[in-house]
C-alpha positions, 0 to 999 in steps of 0.5 A: 701566716697569723703570726706574720701578720701580726709582727708586720702590723705590730712593728710598722703601726700599732707599735711603731718605735718612734710614734708609740714607743718614742724610741729614736727620737733625735734622728726623727727631728734632727734628720728629718729636714730632707726626704733623701736624708731621712730615708738614708737614716731609715735606711741605716737604722733598718740595717743596723736592726738587722744586724743586731739582731742577727748578732745578739740573738744567738749569743744572748740565747745559746752562750749568755743564758746558758753561761748564767750572764743574761744580766750583761746583756745591755754591755753586750748589745751597745756593743755589739750595736756600736761595731756594727755602726763603725762598720756601716758608717765606714761603708757609707763615707766610702759609698756615698759621701753626700748621704755621709755628709747629711747624716753628719753626727746623726749617724755615730748616733746610731750607736745610742739610738733607742730604737736600735737598743730597743728592738734587741732588748724587745726580742729577748723579752715576753713576745706572746701578746704579738707571737700568741700563745705557744708561738716560740720565738726564734731567729726567724721572727726576730729578723722579721721583726727587726726588719719591719720595726726599721721599715716602720721608722724609716716610714714615719721619718719619710712622713715627716720629713715630707712634711718639714718639706712642704712646710718650707713653702708656707709662710710661718709665724716668727714664734712657731718657725724652724724647730716648733713647728716641727715638734707640733708637726710630729705631734700630729703625726704621732695622734694619727698613729695612734688610730692603729692602736686600735687594730686587734692583733 
């Protein structure tokens, strides 16, 4: 149970991919103008994280390591992630054209989203600080971490979009209007999340 709680807290709060690791900042700033778009992007990224972990972790563990080709991990992982994103893009285009239109160029950019590649790379590294000494990483823990990392990503996207929607109702100085006030808002959100770094896992 302790390992489960540590993974959830780490993935969502203390090591959030956007506010702490600063992965996936492009969609964070680009797709957070509306809550619906932000939530859609968050769900899409979470799904890709889960699928990427489900495919890359076994391939790395049971194919690449025994063959001694671990050094090719990034090439393999990017190829797998790109394939998954292409599939997801086609599905969203058929199921929800409005969401597909709202995401625009940012949907194909999930292919190069640092958060997706980051979670696959992180899970094949040393996770003892999160899992605890003596707890071995396995596909179950890997999928759990990927799920909550995606949910943490989605949470911050929705918070940011909510703040930006609220700001539309207020008159902002011309020098701060648009992207500058979005950057200031992002800074305050990141500062707020630093409080969670004091949680002892």
